C-alpha positions in Angstrom: 64.5 60.9 -82.8 66.1 61.1 -86.2 69.6 60.3 -86.9 71.9 61.8 -89.6 73.4 59.4 -92.1 76.9 59.9 -90.7 75.7 59.0 -87.1 74.0 55.9 -88.6 77.2 54.9 -90.4 79.2 55.5 -87.2 76.7 53.3 -85.2 76.9 50.6 -87.8 80.7 50.7 -87.8 80.9 50.5 -84.0 78.3 47.7 -83.8 80.1 45.7 -86.5 83.5 46.0 -84.9 82.2 45.4 -81.4 80.1 42.4 -82.4 83.1 40.8 -84.2 85.3 41.3 -81.1 82.5 40.0 -78.8 82.1 36.9 -81.0 85.8 36.2 -81.0 86.2 36.7 -77.3 83.2 34.5 -76.4 84.4 31.9 -78.8 87.8 31.9 -77.1 86.2 31.8 -73.6 83.7 29.1 -74.4 85.1 27.3 -77.4 87.4 24.7 -75.8 89.6 24.1 -78.8 86.9 24.0 -81.6 86.9 26.5 -84.4 84.3 29.3 -84.5 83.0 27.7 -87.7 82.5 24.4 -86.0 80.5 26.0 -83.2 78.4 28.0 -85.7 77.7 24.8 -87.7 76.7 22.9 -84.5 74.5 25.9 -83.4 72.8 26.1 -86.8 72.1 22.4 -86.8 70.6 22.8 -83.3 68.5 25.8 -84.3 67.5 24.8 -87.8 67.7 21.0 -87.9 69.4 18.7 -90.4 71.0 20.2 -93.5 73.1 19.2 -96.5 76.8 19.8 -96.4 76.5 22.2 -99.4 73.9 24.3 -97.6 76.1 24.5 -94.5 79.1 25.5 -96.6 77.1 28.3 -98.3 75.7 29.6 -95.0 79.2 29.6 -93.4 80.8 31.0 -96.5 83.3 28.3 -96.9 84.1 25.9 -99.8 82.2 22.6 -99.8 85.4 20.5 -99.4 86.2 22.6 -96.3 82.8 22.0 -94.9 83.0 18.3 -95.8 86.3 18.1 -93.8 84.7 19.8 -90.8 81.6 17.5 -90.9 83.9 14.5 -91.0 85.8 15.8 -87.9 82.5 16.5 -86.1 81.2 13.1 -87.1 84.4 11.5 -85.8 83.8 13.3 -82.5 80.2 11.9 -82.5 78.7 15.4 -82.5 77.0 15.0 -85.8 75.7 12.1 -87.9 74.7 11.8 -91.5 71.6 10.2 -92.9 70.1 9.9 -96.4 68.2 12.9 -97.6 64.6 11.7 -98.1 64.2 14.1 -101.0 67.3 12.9 -102.8 68.9 9.6 -101.8 72.2 10.6 -103.5 72.6 13.3 -100.9 73.0 13.2 -97.2 71.8 15.4 -94.3 74.0 16.3 -91.4 72.2 16.3 -88.1 73.2 17.0 -84.5 73.6 14.0 -82.2 72.5 14.0 -78.6 76.2 14.4 -77.7 76.4 17.3 -80.1 73.3 18.9 -78.6 74.9 18.6 -75.1 78.1 20.2 -76.4 76.2 23.1 -77.9 74.2 23.6 -74.7 77.4 23.6 -72.7 79.1 26.0 -75.1 76.2 28.4 -74.8 76.3 28.2 -71.0 80.0 28.9 -71.0 79.5 31.9 -73.3 76.6 33.2 -71.3 78.6 32.9 -68.1 81.6 34.8 -69.6 79.3 37.5 -70.9 77.4 37.7 -67.6 80.7 38.3 -65.8 81.4 41.2 -68.2 78.0 42.7 -67.8 78.0 42.5 -64.0 81.2 44.6 -64.0 79.1 47.5 -65.3 77.2 49.9 -63.1 73.5 49.0 -62.8 72.3 51.9 -65.1 74.6 50.7 -67.9 73.4 47.1 -67.4 69.9 48.3 -67.9 70.8 50.3 -71.0 72.5 47.2 -72.4 69.5 45.0 -71.6 67.2 47.5 -73.4 69.5 47.5 -76.5 69.3 43.7 -76.9 65.8 43.7 -78.6 66.9 46.5 -80.8 69.9 44.6 -82.0 67.7 41.6 -82.7 65.5 43.8 -84.9 68.6 45.0 -86.8 69.6 41.3 -87.2 66.2 40.4 -88.5 66.2 43.3 -91.0 69.7 42.3 -92.2 68.6 38.7 -92.6 65.6 39.8 -94.6 67.8 41.9 -96.9 70.2 39.0 -97.4 67.4 36.6 -98.2 66.2 38.8 -101.1 
């Protein structure tokens, strides 16, 4: 099935708007007072492992001093810790603590629960359509990530 460029643009526009709204709503439902950026940083550390503050800042598109302040707050809450970077002793790596891992896991469960509730409100046929779209959205994310890495 081919799509015209205008239908592709419309689909992209809808997906971008909806995904932003979904992210905001899930963050509100599951976030328990932490910023969206804080949850993204914790999730990235969980998924990708320890990282430098500067790399976290670049990935989250915030200034390094902003990320430093966030890391200090997360460190104060014992969700992350810092250790020397083995490749450069002048730098430090931020890593998730066991408590941070537990927080991320709980956040994800709250978000999944909220989303599950919304999905269950749909008719069964729409639930199946949505389930079949998830792998396609992942492919789109993978392609976008590849383009951004170039």
